[in-house]
C-alpha positions as a Markdown table, in Angstrom:
| # | Residue | x | y | z |
|---|---|---|---|---|
| 1 | Met | 109.5 | -40.6 | -46.6 |
| 2 | Lys | 108.6 | -44.2 | -45.3 |
| 3 | Lys | 105.1 | -44.0 | -44.4 |
| 4 | Phe | 104.6 | -45.5 | -40.5 |
| 5 | Gln | 102.5 | -48.6 | -40.4 |
| 6 | Asn | 99.9 | -49.6 | -38.2 |
| 7 | Val | 99.7 | -53.4 | -38.7 |
| 8 | Thr | 102.6 | -56.0 | -38.8 |
| 9 | Ile | 102.2 | -59.2 | -39.8 |
| 10 | Lys | 105.0 | -61.7 | -38.9 |
| 11 | Gly | 104.7 | -64.9 | -39.6 |
| 12 | Thr | 106.0 | -67.8 | -36.7 |
| 13 | Lys | 106.0 | -72.1 | -36.8 |
| 14 | Asp | 102.2 | -71.4 | -35.0 |
| 15 | Gly | 101.1 | -69.5 | -37.5 |
| 16 | Leu | 100.8 | -65.6 | -37.4 |
| 17 | Thr | 101.0 | -62.4 | -35.5 |
| 18 | Leu | 99.8 | -59.2 | -35.8 |
| 19 | His | 101.3 | -56.2 | -34.0 |
| 20 | Leu | 98.8 | -53.5 | -33.8 |
| 21 | Asp | 99.8 | -49.9 | -33.1 |
| 22 | Asp | 98.5 | -48.4 | -30.4 |
| 23 | Ser | 98.0 | -44.5 | -31.8 |
| 24 | Cys | 96.6 | -44.5 | -34.4 |
| 25 | Ser | 92.4 | -44.9 | -34.0 |
| 26 | Phe | 90.2 | -48.0 | -34.0 |
| 27 | Val | 89.0 | -46.6 | -37.0 |
| 28 | Glu | 92.6 | -46.9 | -39.4 |
| 29 | Leu | 93.6 | -49.9 | -37.3 |
| 30 | Lys | 90.4 | -52.2 | -39.4 |
| 31 | Glu | 91.1 | -50.6 | -42.5 |
| 32 | Glu | 94.6 | -50.6 | -42.5 |
| 33 | Leu | 94.3 | -54.4 | -40.9 |
| 34 | Asp | 91.3 | -55.5 | -43.8 |
| 35 | Arg | 93.8 | -54.5 | -46.2 |
| 36 | Lys | 96.9 | -56.3 | -45.2 |
| 37 | Leu | 95.6 | -59.8 | -44.7 |
| 38 | Ser | 93.7 | -60.1 | -47.6 |
| 39 | Glu | 96.8 | -59.2 | -49.5 |
| 40 | Ser | 98.1 | -61.9 | -47.0 |
| 41 | Ser | 95.8 | -65.0 | -47.2 |
| 42 | Gln | 96.3 | -64.6 | -51.3 |
| 43 | Ser | 99.7 | -65.9 | -51.2 |
| 44 | Arg | 98.9 | -68.3 | -48.3 |
| 45 | Glu | 97.5 | -71.8 | -49.0 |
| 46 | Asp | 94.5 | -73.0 | -47.7 |
| 47 | Arg | 95.3 | -74.9 | -44.4 |
| 48 | Leu | 93.7 | -73.2 | -41.5 |
| 49 | Ile | 96.1 | -70.4 | -39.9 |
| 50 | Ser | 95.9 | -70.0 | -36.6 |
| 51 | Val | 96.4 | -66.0 | -35.2 |
| 52 | His | 97.7 | -64.0 | -32.7 |
| 53 | Val | 97.0 | -60.5 | -32.1 |
| 54 | Gln | 99.1 | -58.2 | -29.9 |
| 55 | Val | 97.4 | -54.3 | -29.1 |
| 56 | Gly | 99.5 | -52.7 | -26.9 |
| 57 | Asn | 98.6 | -50.6 | -25.0 |
| 58 | Arg | 95.3 | -49.8 | -26.2 |
| 59 | Tyr | 92.6 | -51.3 | -24.6 |
| 60 | Leu | 89.9 | -53.5 | -26.4 |
| 61 | Thr | 86.4 | -53.1 | -25.3 |
| 62 | Ala | 84.5 | -56.8 | -25.7 |
| 63 | Glu | 82.6 | -54.9 | -29.2 |
| 64 | Gln | 85.7 | -54.2 | -30.3 |
| 65 | Glu | 87.5 | -57.5 | -30.5 |
| 66 | Glu | 84.4 | -59.3 | -31.9 |
| 67 | Glu | 85.1 | -56.5 | -34.8 |
| 68 | Val | 88.5 | -57.7 | -35.2 |
| 69 | Lys | 88.4 | -61.3 | -34.3 |
| 70 | Asp | 85.4 | -61.0 | -37.4 |
| 71 | Leu | 87.9 | -59.0 | -39.7 |
| 72 | Val | 90.1 | -62.0 | -39.3 |
| 73 | Arg | 87.1 | -64.5 | -39.7 |
| 74 | Gln | 86.8 | -63.4 | -43.4 |
| 75 | Lys | 89.6 | -64.4 | -44.5 |
| 76 | Lys | 88.4 | -68.0 | -45.9 |
| 77 | Asn | 92.1 | -69.9 | -43.9 |
| 78 | Leu | 92.7 | -67.4 | -40.9 |
| 79 | Val | 91.6 | -67.6 | -37.3 |
| 80 | Val | 91.9 | -65.9 | -34.2 |
| 81 | Asp | 93.4 | -67.8 | -31.4 |
| 82 | Ser | 94.3 | -65.2 | -29.2 |
| 83 | Ile | 93.8 | -61.5 | -28.2 |
| 84 | Ser | 96.8 | -60.2 | -25.7 |
| 85 | Ser | 96.5 | -55.9 | -24.3 |
| 86 | Asn | 99.3 | -54.5 | -22.4 |
| 87 | Val | 96.2 | -52.8 | -20.1 |
| 88 | Met | 92.8 | -54.3 | -18.4 |
| 89 | Thr | 90.7 | -52.4 | -16.5 |
| 90 | Lys | 89.9 | -51.5 | -13.3 |
| 91 | Asp | 87.7 | -54.5 | -12.2 |
| 92 | Glu | 90.4 | -56.4 | -13.9 |
| 93 | Ala | 93.2 | -55.4 | -11.9 |
| 94 | Glu | 91.2 | -55.4 | -8.5 |
| 95 | Lys | 90.3 | -59.4 | -9.3 |
| 96 | Ile | 93.6 | -60.3 | -10.1 |
| 97 | Lys | 94.9 | -57.9 | -6.7 |
| 98 | Lys | 92.5 | -60.0 | -4.6 |
| 99 | Glu | 93.2 | -63.2 | -6.1 |
| 100 | Asn | 97.5 | -62.0 | -4.6 |
| 101 | Glu | 97.1 | -60.9 | -1.7 |
| 102 | Ile | 96.7 | -62.3 | 2.3 |
| 103 | Val | 94.1 | -62.5 | 4.1 |
| 104 | Pro | 94.8 | -62.9 | 7.8 |
| 105 | Val | 91.9 | -64.2 | 9.5 |
| 106 | Ala | 92.7 | -64.8 | 13.6 |
| 107 | Arg | 89.3 | -67.5 | 14.2 |
| 108 | Ile | 88.9 | -70.9 | 14.7 |
| 109 | Val | 86.9 | -72.7 | 12.1 |
| 110 | Arg | 84.5 | -75.1 | 14.2 |
| 111 | Ser | 82.4 | -77.8 | 12.7 |
| 112 | Gly | 80.3 | -76.7 | 9.3 |
| 113 | Gln | 82.3 | -73.9 | 8.9 |
| 114 | Ile | 83.7 | -72.9 | 6.0 |
| 115 | Leu | 86.3 | -70.3 | 5.7 |
| 116 | Gln | 87.1 | -69.0 | 2.0 |
| 117 | Val | 89.4 | -66.5 | 0.3 |
| 118 | Pro | 89.7 | -65.9 | -3.3 |
| 119 | Gly | 93.8 | -65.5 | -2.4 |
| 120 | Asp | 96.7 | -66.2 | -0.1 |
| 121 | Leu | 94.4 | -67.7 | 3.9 |
| 122 | Leu | 96.7 | -66.6 | 6.7 |
| 123 | Leu | 95.2 | -68.2 | 9.9 |
| 124 | Val | 95.4 | -67.6 | 13.1 |
| 125 | Gly | 93.7 | -70.0 | 15.0 |
| 126 | Asp | 92.3 | -74.0 | 14.5 |
| 127 | Val | 90.3 | -75.4 | 11.8 |
| 128 | Asn | 88.3 | -78.3 | 13.9 |
| 129 | Pro | 87.2 | -81.3 | 12.7 |
| 130 | Gly | 84.4 | -81.0 | 10.2 |
| 131 | Gly | 85.6 | -76.8 | 9.9 |
| 132 | Thr | 86.6 | -76.4 | 6.3 |
| 133 | Val | 89.0 | -73.9 | 4.6 |
| 134 | Ile | 89.3 | -72.9 | 1.2 |
| 135 | Ala | 91.5 | -70.5 | -0.5 |
| 136 | Gly | 92.2 | -69.6 | -4.4 |
| 137 | Gly | 95.9 | -69.7 | -3.4 |
| 138 | Asn | 97.8 | -71.0 | -0.2 |
| 139 | Ile | 96.5 | -71.6 | 3.0 |
| 140 | Tyr | 98.5 | -70.9 | 5.9 |
| 141 | Ile | 97.2 | -72.5 | 9.6 |
| 142 | Met | 99.0 | -71.2 | 12.3 |
| 143 | Gly | 97.4 | -73.7 | 14.7 |
| 144 | Ala | 96.2 | -76.9 | 14.6 |
| 145 | Leu | 94.3 | -78.3 | 11.1 |
| 146 | Lys | 91.6 | -80.8 | 12.5 |
| 147 | Gly | 89.5 | -80.6 | 9.1 |
| 148 | Ile | 89.3 | -79.4 | 5.6 |
| 149 | Ala | 91.7 | -77.4 | 3.6 |
| 150 | His | 91.3 | -76.7 | 0.0 |
| 151 | Ala | 93.8 | -74.5 | -1.3 |
| 152 | Gly | 94.4 | -73.7 | -4.8 |
| 153 | Phe | 90.6 | -74.6 | -5.3 |
| 154 | Asn | 90.7 | -72.7 | -9.3 |
| 155 | Gly | 93.3 | -75.2 | -10.4 |
| 156 | Asp | 96.5 | -73.8 | -9.2 |
| 157 | Lys | 98.4 | -76.7 | -8.3 |
| 158 | Glu | 101.3 | -75.1 | -7.1 |
| 159 | Ala | 99.2 | -74.1 | -4.3 |
| 160 | Ile | 100.5 | -75.0 | -0.5 |
| 161 | Val | 99.5 | -76.4 | 2.6 |
| 162 | Thr | 101.0 | -75.3 | 5.4 |
| 163 | Ala | 99.9 | -76.1 | 9.8 |
| 164 | Ser | 101.2 | -75.8 | 13.1 |
| 165 | Ile | 100.0 | -78.8 | 13.4 |
| 166 | Met | 98.8 | -81.2 | 10.7 |
| 167 | Lys | 96.0 | -83.5 | 11.5 |
| 168 | Pro | 93.7 | -83.1 | 8.8 |
| 169 | Ser | 90.7 | -85.1 | 7.5 |
| 170 | Gln | 91.0 | -83.9 | 4.2 |
| 171 | Ile | 93.6 | -82.1 | 2.4 |
| 172 | Arg | 92.9 | -80.6 | -1.6 |
| 173 | Ile | 95.1 | -78.6 | -3.7 |
| 174 | Ser | 93.6 | -77.8 | -7.2 |
| 175 | Asp | 91.9 | -81.5 | -8.4 |
| 176 | Cys | 94.3 | -83.7 | -6.3 |
| 177 | Ile | 92.8 | -85.3 | -2.7 |
| 178 | Thr | 94.4 | -87.1 | 0.0 |
| 179 | Arg | 92.9 | -88.0 | 3.3 |
| 180 | Ala | 94.4 | -87.3 | 6.9 |
| 181 | Pro | 98.3 | -89.0 | 7.0 |
| 182 | Asp | 98.3 | -91.8 | 9.6 |
| 183 | His | 101.7 | -90.9 | 10.6 |
| 184 | Tyr | 101.0 | -89.3 | 14.2 |
| 185 | Gln | 101.0 | -90.2 | 17.2 |
| 186 | Glu | 99.5 | -88.7 | 20.0 |
| 187 | Asp | 102.0 | -87.9 | 22.1 |
| 188 | Glu | 104.8 | -86.9 | 19.4 |
| 189 | Lys | 106.4 | -83.9 | 18.8 |
| 190 | Arg | 105.3 | -82.4 | 16.1 |
| 191 | Glu | 107.1 | -79.4 | 14.0 |
| 192 | Met | 105.0 | -77.6 | 11.3 |
| 193 | Glu | 104.5 | -79.4 | 7.7 |
| 194 | Cys | 103.5 | -77.8 | 4.5 |
| 195 | Ala | 101.3 | -80.3 | 2.0 |
| 196 | Tyr | 102.2 | -79.8 | -2.2 |
| 197 | Ile | 101.7 | -81.8 | -5.4 |
| 198 | Asn | 104.6 | -83.5 | -5.7 |
| 199 | Asp | 105.9 | -84.9 | -9.3 |
| 200 | Leu | 103.4 | -87.8 | -9.6 |
| 201 | Asp | 100.9 | -85.7 | -9.2 |
| 202 | Gln | 99.6 | -86.4 | -5.7 |
| 203 | Ile | 99.9 | -84.6 | -2.7 |
| 204 | Thr | 102.5 | -85.1 | 0.0 |
| 205 | Val | 102.9 | -84.0 | 2.7 |
| 206 | Asp | 106.5 | -82.8 | 4.4 |
| 207 | Arg | 108.4 | -80.7 | 6.8 |
| 208 | Leu | 108.0 | -76.9 | 6.0 |
| 209 | Gln | 111.9 | -76.6 | 5.7 |
| 210 | Val | 111.3 | -78.1 | 2.6 |
| 211 | Leu | 109.2 | -75.7 | 0.7 |
| 212 | Met | 112.1 | -73.7 | 0.1 |
| 213 | His | 113.5 | -76.1 | -2.6 |
| 214 | Ile | 110.2 | -76.8 | -3.8 |
| 215 | Arg | 108.6 | -73.9 | -4.2 |
| 216 | Pro | 111.2 | -71.4 | -4.9 |
| 217 | Asn | 108.9 | -68.8 | -5.4 |
| 218 | Ile | 106.8 | -68.1 | -2.6 |
| 219 | Thr | 108.5 | -64.5 | -1.8 |
| 220 | Arg | 104.9 | -63.4 | -0.2 |
| 221 | Leu | 104.9 | -66.0 | 3.0 |
| 222 | Glu | 108.0 | -64.1 | 3.9 |
| 223 | Gly | 105.7 | -60.6 | 4.4 |
| 224 | Gly | 102.3 | -62.0 | 5.2 |
| 225 | Phe | 103.8 | -62.5 | 8.6 |
């Protein structure tokens, strides 16, 4: 009968991928990993080889991750590039949930005030000159944007800013910044607009209708209203 393998090593164009079984004990896993890496490294050349570790449905603590990394580092030409798992802690899940939920707020953001949320922001109200709204994701304003809006503040360049009246003093998306558009006349008829980063890595302000073409994956917009 063929013995079940707790560790499977596969070579890729980027280095090695280690598939670690998630049903055996961590001690057994380390013993087999050490043995197989020793056998593998003997037949390898001296160049540095990148290793990606996949642990399936096993959760590794920070200490266990370090043990795996140290074990791999003991082989002179191997270095851990990443460790991936299908599971996460409750805190990690809560963080992701907050970063992906729409926070509805009904208020006016006045001069000197800052409203910040970890995920998407749905503001029913105005952002007055001198006021600031910041979101980790998208910003949807059912009112006038006359202050500062910063979407995707964690580096999300796919984030957008929408407003019923788009007259911002400044719009920021990720690390891109634009000043207020020049094209408004006080008596002109306005429609809801959106700001996004275009293919030239610049912020563009356009009609809301373009969103279905430039950001087809923004489905949360439908469920948020």
